[in-house]
Residue, then its C-alpha position, 0 to 999 in steps of 0.5 A: m534476510t532469511w527465506l522465512d523472512t521472505i515468505i512471511l513478508s511476502i504474505v503480509e504484503g499480498v494480504t494487506e496491500f489492497l486492504p485499508i489497514s496499511s501494508t507498510g504499517h504491517m510490514i514495519l510491525t512484522d519486521a520489528i518483531m522478526n528482527r527483535g534483538r538482531t543487528l542488521t548490517e547496512q547492506e542487509r538493511e538496504f536489501k530489506t527496504l528494497f525487498e519490501v518495496c519491490i514485492q509490490l510489483g507482484a501485488i500490482l500484477s494481480v490488479v492488472t490480471l483481475y482487471s485486464k480488460k481495462f489495463l490491456d485495452l489501449k483504446r480506453k484513453d480516458f481511463f489512462i488519462k484519469l490514472a495519469i492525473a490521479v498519480l501525479p500528486a504522489l509522484v511530485f510529493g514522493k520526489l520532494f519528500s523521499d528522504a523524510i518518508d524513508e525516515l518515517m518508515e523506521s518509526p513504529l510509533t508513527v505507524a501506530i498513531a496513523l493506524v488509530v486515526g485512520g481507524v476512527v475515520l473508517l468507523f464514520i466514513e459512510k456517515l461523513f460522505g454517504k453512499g456515493e453516486v458515481d459507480n463506474e470509471p466512465d462517469m468519474s471526471y478528471k477533477k475527481g480523479f485528481w482529488v483522489g490522487m491528492w488524498q493518496v499523498i496522505a498515505m506517504i505517512p506510514g500506517t495511513s494506508r494508501s488503500a484507505a486514503t484513496i477509498i476515503g478520498g473516492m467516497q469524499q468525491g462521491l464514488t460508491r464504496r465499491f467503485a472507490a475501492e476499485f479505483s484505489f486498486f487501479l491507482a495502485v498500479p502506476t503509483m507502486a510501479a513508480a515507487t518500485g522503479y525509483k527504489l531500484l534505480k537508487a539501489f543500482k546507483n548506491h548499492p549495486e552489489i545488492l542486485k548482483d547477489k544471486t540469493n537476493l535476486a532469488m528472494l525478490g523473485v519468490g517474494n513477488v510470486i507469493a505477493f501476486v497469488v496472495a493479493l489475487i485472493a485478498i482483492k476478491t475477498f475484500i470486494g465481496f466483504l466490502q459490499k456486504h459489510g462496509l468499512k467499519a470492521f477495518g476501522v476497528y481492526r486498525i484501532v486495535t492493531g494500533a493500540i497493540i503496537l503502542g502497548l508493545l512500544a511501551a513495554g519495550y518489546i519493539q523499538 
């Protein structure tokens, strides 16, 4: 990886992580374009994969910062219990299908198809599930939290979007689109922290030399700072846009982006 790769991928992560357009899909697409014609060594591929997961830490810290009253108030036991229940399905399925998920991460075709399918769903989401009545966390039951967590499992398919899956799941469970988006942000914190921790442990075990390289560590640090700042801006912008315009624009964007990827694949521009 170069420093330019570091900056671009970190910006892409910060912008797309909490929008329902698939951060993983955009990372795969960006990486495929940047590395076209380049042959990476095994160590370079391992670090790139680690980097793309670990800079999520910067993104989730933006959520903790923006919603610090919830995350730093340890008296909110109900809030933390709901997050624990909701994250459980992803932890279980993520552990069971870790290798299969890693293989799908290398497939732009999978990303393109998932983008288009998810885009179509977002076009009709409000007609399917209505505007919802649950507008804040205290009014959401444990059961609803669990089912939102089950929807999150679908996001293990690259291109689906963790944010899109949990927002759709929240609206299906009767949450308003604003609160569905907010709970999606909340749920991202334990989910992405667990994914990052697991990836780091695997790296320490299988490729410890990657984390001994000072340049790699510097790239991880800079990447997380960039992702943090960009994600802060993206979350604030997204909530405002969502309340005014809904999710249709994101559905159209996903369909167009998926079609572009399919075109690039057909033309042989990306593999």
